[in-house]
N, C-alpha and C positions, 0 to 999 in steps of 0.2 A: 672136426669143425674148426674153422679159423677163429683166432681170438680177435674180438672186436678191437678196432683201433690199431691193429698191426697188419701191415700189408702182407700179401702172399708172396711166396717165392714162385716165380713163373719159369717155365710152364708148370701148371698144377692140375692134377686130376680132379674132376668133379663128375662122379658117375661115369657115363660113357663119353663125356666131353673132356676136352683139355682146355683149361683157361690159359690164354696167351698173355693178356695184359688187362689191367683195370682201366676202363674208359671213363667212368664217372661214378659218383656216389650221391644219391639224392636223399630226401627225407624218409623214403619208404623202402628203397631198394638200391642195390649196387649193380653196375653194369660192366660186363667183361667182354672183351673180344675173345672168341673161343673157336675151336675147330673140332670136328668129329672125324674119326678115322674108322675105316672099314677095310674089308679084304681087298686084295689086289691093289693096294696103294691108294684106295679112294680117300679123298680128303676134302672137306668143305668148311669154309669159314662161316661163322654165324655169331650172334650176340646172345649172351646169357644174362638175363635180368633176374637177379636173385634177391629175395626179401632179406632185409638187414637182420643180422643175428639177434640183435636186441629186440626185434619185433616178431621173431619167429614164434614166441609163446603168446602173442597177442591175437586172440581169436578174431577180433574186428579187422585188424590189418590183413590177417591171413585170408579172411573171407573176401575182403576187397580185392586182394591180389588174385584170388581164384576167379572172381567175377571178371576182372580185367582179361584174364586168359580166355575165359569162355566167350566174352564179348568180342575181343579182337580176332579170335580164331574164325569167327563167322564173316569177317570182312575180307573178301577176296577181290582185290583190285590192284592193278599194276602201279598205282600211285599211292598206295598205302603199305607201310612196312608190314610184311607178312609174319604170322606166327607159325612155327613149324613143330613145336613140341611144348609140352607142359608136364611137370612132374615134381618129385620130391626126392632129395638126396640127403640122407642123414638128418632128417627133420627140417630141411630148408627147401621151401617151395621155389620153383624157378619157371621162367618162360624162355623158350628158345626162339629168337627172332631172326629175321632176315638181316644179313650184314650188308649195309650200304657203304661201299668203299669210297669214301669221300669226306664230307664235312657237313656241318649244319649251317643254317642261315645266320646264326650269331657269328660264327667264324668268318663267313663271307663279309659281313658288315665290319668286323674287326680289321680284317686285312685291307679292305677298301679305305678305312679310316687311317690306318697306318701309312698308306701310300698317298693319302690326301686326295683321293679321287671319289667321285660319286658313281654309283652303279648306273649304267645307262638305263633310261626309262623303259625301253622295250624289254630289257632283261628283267627288270623289276616286275613289269606287267606279266611277262611269261611265267615267272616263278609263282606269282599270285594266282594266275589262272590254273596252273597245275594243282595247287593246293585246293582251289575251289572245285576243280574236277573231282578230286578225292572226296571232298565234303559233299558234293552233289550225290555221289554214290552212298556215302555213309548216312546222310540224312534220309535217304529213301530206302535204306537197307531193310530186308525182311528176314525173319528167323526161318527155321527149318519148316515151320508150318505155314509159311507165306504171310505171316502177320507183320505189319509194320513195327519196327523196333523203336521208332521215334528217338533216334540217337542224336545227341548233342556232344561234341567233343569237349568243350569248355576249357581247353588249355592250349589254344592256338598261340604260338609265340615263335620267334626266330629259332630258338633252340630245339623246337620240335619239327622243324622243316629240314629234312635231310636231302643232300644233293650229292650225287655220285660224281666222280672225277670226269665222267663222260657227259655230265649235265642232266641226268635223270633226277626228277624232283619227286620226293615221297614224303607223305605226312605220317608221323609216328606218334607214339605215346598217347594211347587212349586210356591211360591209367585212371583218370578221373571222369571219363566220359559217362554220361547218364543215359540209360535207356528206360523206357516206361516199365518194363517188366524186370528190371534189375533186382537181384535178390538182396544184396547188401545195401543198406542205407547209411550214408555217412552220418556221423554224429553232428548234432547242431553245433555250428561254429567251426567245423573243420575247414581248413583252407582249401578252396577249390579254385585253382588258377592263380596266375601271377597278377598282382594288383594292376600293373600298367597295361595288361592285355585283357582285362575284364571288360564286359559290356556294362552299361549303366544299370540294366536290370539285374545283372549278376551281383553288382555291388550292393544293391538295395535288397537282395534276397527274394526278388519276384520270380515267378515261374519262367523257365528258359525254353526257347525253341531254337530252330536253326538260325534265326536272325541274330542270336547272340554270337554264334561263330562268324557270321558275316561281319559283324562289328570288329571282331578280333582280327580277321584277315585285312580289313581296312586299316587297322593300326599297323600291321606288319608291312603292308604296301606303302603306307605313308612314311614309315621309318626307313624303308629301303630307298625311297625316292629322296628323302631329306638327308639321310646319313646321320640322323639324330633321333633321340627318343621323342615320342609324341606326348606321352603323359609322364612327367617327371617333376619332382618337388623335393624339398629338404627332408620330408618324412612321409611315411606310408599313408598316414591319415589324410594328408593333403593330396597325395596321388589319388586316393579313393574319391575325394571331393571332385577333382578334375574329371575323373572318369564318369562319376555319377551325373555331373552337369554337362557332360559332352563338350568340355571346353577345348577349343581348337586353337588356342592362342599361339602355340608353337608352329602349327601349320600355317597360320596367318603370317607369321614372321619368316619362316624358313621355306615356305612353299610358294613364295610370290612369283617365281619364274617358271612355275609349272604350267604347261599348256592348259587352256581353259577346259577343254573337254575331259582331260584326265583329272583336273581339279574337281570338276562336277561329279565325276564317278567316285572319287575318293570321299568327297563330302557326303554323297548319298549313302555310301557304305557306313559312314560314321554318324549318321543322323541319330539323334537321341530318341525321337519318337519311333516306335517300331514300324508303324505304317509308312514312315518316310524312307525307310531303308530299302535296299534290294530285298525282295521277299524270299528269294531262293538263291542258293549258291550258283545255280546254272544261269540265272539272270545276271548276276554279277560277272561271272566268267564270260558270258557271251558279250557283255558290254566291253570288256577288255579286248576280246578277240576282234570285235568290230572296229575298235579304235586302232588297233595295230594294222588292220587292213586299210583303214583310212589313211594312216601314215605311210603305207606302203612297206611295212616292216614284216619280214617273215623270220621269226625267231624259233629255233628249235633247241633240243638238248645240246647239240654240238656247239652252238654259240655260247651257251652257258658254260660248258666245259672249257672252251677256249679262253673265255674271259677269266674263269677261276684259275686256270693254269698260270696266267700272267699275274693275277693277284697274289698267288701263293709263291711265285717265283722270286727268289731273293737276289737274282742277278740285276744289275743296274739297267740293263736293256729292257727289262720287263715294263718299266714305267713308260718308256717311249711307245711300246706296243699298246699299252693300255690307253694312252692318249689317242693313238690312231684308231683304236676300236671305238673309243668314245665319240670321236668325230664321225665315224661311219654310222653310228646309231643315234646321232644327235637329233632330237626332236625340238624344233623351234616353235615358240609361241606364235600363233597366227594373229594378224591384226584383225581379221574378220573371220572368226572360226565358223565352221558349219553349224547349223542349228542343232542344239542339244535337246532331246526330249524333255518336256516340262517336268516329268517325274524325276529326272536326274538333278533338277535344280530346286528340289523341294526345300522350303525353309525348314528351320529346326536345327540346322547344323551351325548356325551363327550364334555367337554368344551375345546376349543382350547387352547394350551399352552400360546399363547400370551394374551389371556383374563385372564387366571388364574394368570398370573404374577402380575396383579394389586392387587390381593386379597389374595394370598396364605399366606402372613404374618398376615393378619387381622383375619384369621380363628381361630387363637389360642388366640385371645383377647376377653375378656368379653365385652358385650355391653348392654346398657339399651334398652330393647325391648319395643316398643310402639304399642298401638292399636292392641293387639293380645290376643284373648281370651285364646288360648292354652298356650301361654307363661305365662299368669297370673296363669293358672291352674297348670302349672308345676313349677312355681317359688319356689325355696327353696328345691325342691325334685330332679330335674334333672338338671345338669349343662348345660345351654344353651349358645351358642355363637352366636354373630352377626357379621356383616361385618362392617368394618370401612366405613366411608362415601365414596361412590363410586365416583371416579374421572374420568371424561370423557377424560381428556388429561392433559399432563404436559406442561411446557413451552418449552421443547425441548432445544437442544443445539443451542445457538444463535451464529453462526459463519458466517463470510462473505461467500456468496454463489457465486460460479463461474458460468459463463454462459456456456451452453452446446456448444461445438464446432460445427461449421457448420452454415448453414443459419437458424438461430433460428426463423426468421420471418415467414417462411413457414413450420416450423417443428412442428408436434403435440407434446404436452407436454409429452406424454408417449413414444415418439420415433416414428420411421417410417416416412412416408411422406404423404402429402395430394395430392389428385388428383383433382385439381380444373380446369375445362375447362376454357381456356382463360388466365390462369396464368402459366407462365413458372416455372419450378421447381427451377430455380435459381433466380427468381424475389424476391427481398426483399420488404416487405410491406413498404408503405410510412411512413416517419418520425420515423424510428426505428433505434436504435443504440444498441451497446452491453451492455449498462447499463440501469437500470430501469428508465423509463421516469417519473419524478416527476411532478405532476400537479403544475401549477404556484401557488405561495403562497406569500402573502403580509406581512407575519409575520413569526417569527421563534419560535422554542420551542413549536410547536403545539403538544398536547398529542396524544397518540395512539388512534386508532379508537375505539369507544365505543361498548361494547358488548350489545346484546339484553337484558341482565340482569342488565346492569348498567344504570339505569334510575334515574337521579337526577334532571330531568327537569320537570316542571309542564306542563300538557297537554295544559292548557289554554294559556300558554305563549310560542310561538314558539321560538326556539333557533336558532341562526345563524348557517348556514351549514358550519362546519369547513372543511378545507382542511387538509388531513392527510398525514403523511410520509409513507414510505414503512413499512410493518409489523415489520421489525427489521431495525433500523437505519443503513444505509450504506450497506444493503443487495443488492446483485445483483441477478436479476431474472435468473432462469434456462432457461426459454423460454418466448418469447414475441410474440405478434401478433396483427393484426388489425382485429376487429370483422367484418368489411365490407368484408374482404377476407376470414377469418376463423370464422365461426359462433360460438357463445358461446355454442351451443348445441354440436358441434363437439369437442370443447375443453373439455367440461364436459364429453362427452362420452369416449374420449380417456383416460382421467384420471381415469374414472371408470373402463374401461376395463383393464388397466394396474395396477389397485389397488394402485394408488399413495397416499402418505401421504404428505401433505403440504398445502399451501394456494394459491388459484388462485384469483387474484385481477382483477376485471372488472371496468373500468373507462369510464364514458360517461359524458363529460363536467366536471362539479364539483361534479358529483354524483359518489360515489365509493362504491363498495361492495366487501368484502373479504369472500370467501367461504372456510372454513377450512375442509379439507378432511382427513379421516382416513381410510386407505386401500380402497380408491376410493369412499367412502360414505361420504356425507356431515354431519358434526358434528355440525356446527354452521355457521351463516351468520352474519357478522358485517357490519355495514353501517354507513356512516356519515349523513344519512337522518333520522331525528327524526320520520318520518312516517313509517320507516322500523322497529322500535323497538317493542319488544314483548309487552310491556305495552300498547302502543298506539294501537297496533293491537287488543289487548283484549278489549279495551274501544270502538274503532270504530266498532268492530263486535258485541258489546253488551254482551260480556262475563264477563265484569267487569265494575263497576262504577268508574268514575274518582276520586271520593273521596277516594275509597278503594285503588286505585293505588297510590294516594298521600300519604296515610298512609303507604303503603308498602314501598314506596321510603324512607320515613324517618326511617324505621326500617331495611333497607338493611344490615347495619353493623352487626346486630344480626345474620344474616343468610349468612354470608360470601359473601355479595354482590350479591347473587343469587335471582333474582326476583321470580322465580318459587317457591323456597323453602320459601320465605317470604310470598307469597300469601297463600301457604298451611299452614304454621305455624301460620298465623294470622287468619285462618279460612275463608278466602275469596274464597277459591277454594279447591275442593277435589283433592287429589293427582292424581287420574286417569285422571281428567279433565286437570290438569296442564301438565301432561305427554303428553296427546294426542294433546292438543292445541299447545304446544311448538313444537312438531313434525310437526304439520300442518303448523305452522308459518314458520319454516325453509324450509319446502317443497315448500310452495308458493313463498318464496323469491327467491329460486333457479329457479323455473319455470318462474318467471317474466324475468329472464335474457335471456331466450330463445327468447324473443320478441325484444331484442336489435339488431338493424341493423347497428349501428356505435359505435365507441369507441375502446378502447384498452384492452388487457389482458396481465397479467404478472404472471407467475407461479414460486413460490418459494418452491422448494422441501425440505421437512423435517421440515418446520416451523410449530409450533403448536400454538394454540390460547393462548395468554398471560393471558386471562381471562378463568378460569376453566369452561369448558362447560359440559353440561349434555349429556351423550352418548345416542343418539336417536335411533340408529339401523335402520336408513332409508335405503331403497333400491334404489340405483342410477338408475337402469334400469327401475324400476317402475316409478320413477320421470320423466325419459325421455319419457316414454310412456304417462304419464298423461300430461306432458308439451306440447307434440306435438298436443294433442287434444285441447289445448288452442289457437293454432295458427289460425288466421282468414284466410278466403279465399283471402282477399286483400293482406295480408302478403305473402302468398304462391304464389299468382299470380305475384307479383313484383319480388319475388325471382326466380321463374322459367321462367320469360319472356326471359332472354338471353339464356336459356337452352332448349327451345322448340324443336330445331332441333338436339339435342344430343340424343344418344341412351342410356337409362338406362339399366344396365346389373348387374345381381347378381354376387357378388364376389365368386370365386370358393371355398375358404376355410375361411368362416367367423369366426371371433374371438369369437363371442357369438351367442347364439340361438335367433331367432326372438321371441320365446316364453318368453324370459327374460323380455320383456317390459310389459307383463301381459295385453295384448290387445286382447286376444282371438286368433282365427285362422287367422285374417286378415293379419298381417305381413307375416306369412308363405305363405299364398295364393298369396299375391302380389309379394313376392320375387320369387316365382315359375314362375310368368309371365314374369319377367324381363330377357329375353334371349338375348337382344341386337339387335333384328331384327327390332324393331319399334322405332320411335322417340317419345319423350315425347308428341309432338303435335299430333301424330297419336293415342297415347294412350288416350289423353284427348278427342279426337273426338269420342271415342267408348262409352263414358258414357252419358246416356240420361238425367240423373237428376243432379242437382247441388250438392245434398247431396252425391251422389256416387262419383262425381268428387272431392269433398272436401276430402272425406275419402281416395281416391287414392292419391291425392297430399300430404296429411298429412303423409300417410304411406311411400311414396317414399322419402319424406324429411327425415323422421326418419331413413330409411334404409341407405340412402346415408350419412347422417351426422354421423351415427354410424359405417360406413365403412362396412356395409353388402352388399352395392351396390355402383356402380360408374357410372358416365356418360362418354361415349366414343364419 
């Protein structure tokens, strides 16, 4: 067995194969060009993909490797790299793959950049359509029993598109592909795919289907057309943000001269909403084929091979030939393009102006790009730009805030009025005044509430729970209320519906939580409880060792006081893990507030977090839906006890759709039942099982607290 870290002497025997040269080494396996010899001088070239020696004893990686072999062996298609053998030699598992005598898409882009030429549009379209043809087969593949495999590649990138010297295009590396019946499940947080080639739903950890691969092919096509990276930034966390938000800033800048019909196709493939994208690989492929037909271009493998030969040719005359070919395949923008189907021009791919405002200046600045193979390939040949460090929020204007006129104690933060049975509309909640109620304090000069990223305290030494002042000294709340009269869920729902930006403070005894909202969505949660902090959350959940947290705390100043970036920068956590866990942490801290039955709230409109927060892109209504599922039967029983003889009725013109909560059809179905003819007690008597009753109570609570229904 070879010694890790030392190269082999070639040729080298490996079972019945002869390893000729090492082609690449990845995080899980090493790849060799090899050949197999047989009688009568038979010889065939192939590729051996062998699990790395240091992972050979890791059962999880071995299981994943075996899954890859089983999975890929079932995919028989001329545009997919084929598997010819699988086995084990001296304890090392390997896969024997078809040898594609040529190069990958990354090498093609690199050589085009070195010669300062763009790949002709018809060539780019042809390569993309060949990949889509392979995906159309893979997405619809069936197992031996003719059952759909529901396969998603999840790692489409230029380096996984292989092109032979004669121009044949093949899709390879299904190593992290996911099928519904796959045996091995990757561990939580394991990197799946390259950050700049992920789909928005892949970044956020949502379920994936074939449309995720369609987004990735759209990225590859856009990059071939531009000769530049589509999603790139100074650090991986910012790249994840760009992908999550579907930000096409670089396409807007470098794709201005692209014909409108091709522009529409690429935008549709890169639409953030799933329903706005091409729904199948075949639909995407056919759109490209039809466009080539419209342009009168007939491209085949031989054209790709001829272009590649000139790109890889080091002779001076190759550049002249490339220019001639580029003129031959030039596609000019049309002043009046033929009509494009409305579906291809679906909105959702454009970045809202308010989001662009944070980044438009940084698009013209050079940046050092990290962890990007394509960036390295294009360095020095194509001018690449990155984004300045993305900021989630500013400090905002810190001015004294005036209270909203009227009875603020019973007024929802976003305006309107609450309809609480047993509480008159003019009744003011107990112990409320027109100014913010400061919790009692025995000291002065207490610092601002600490952010989840500001962890200077060791986990082993609990710190005293400080009492904190208002978010801005001397600020007056726009709205105040008592949680026993106005639930925290109702407060949060109203702010989400009216897309408020500001901070909502919840106080229960000495426990204080500040939820910072941007356009109605939670951006961060600050708390005076050490147990609420991000670092301790990671340690208690087993995502981080306490020693690593202590090391990160000592290095915070190097990373602008941001714990997430410190953990990534020090190698304690992958960027995707930090991104998802931070989102999960904020989400859970908000959901916990829905269980509070006593305390106060105060809303300060327009205030922003003094500590720069990482923009998470959370969905407030999804949080409301998930939060109501955490409510216990005892909580709901106590809440509904005084309301059993009231009649729940659906509101005639609800402000949001019941589907917004992402709880399936149940909210819509329950809302349809609430016609006001029966009391809550009568409804409860109709359910035979406790599970059904709990679901009904949870749904009614959600509908009432979000103003989709009311009690009469």
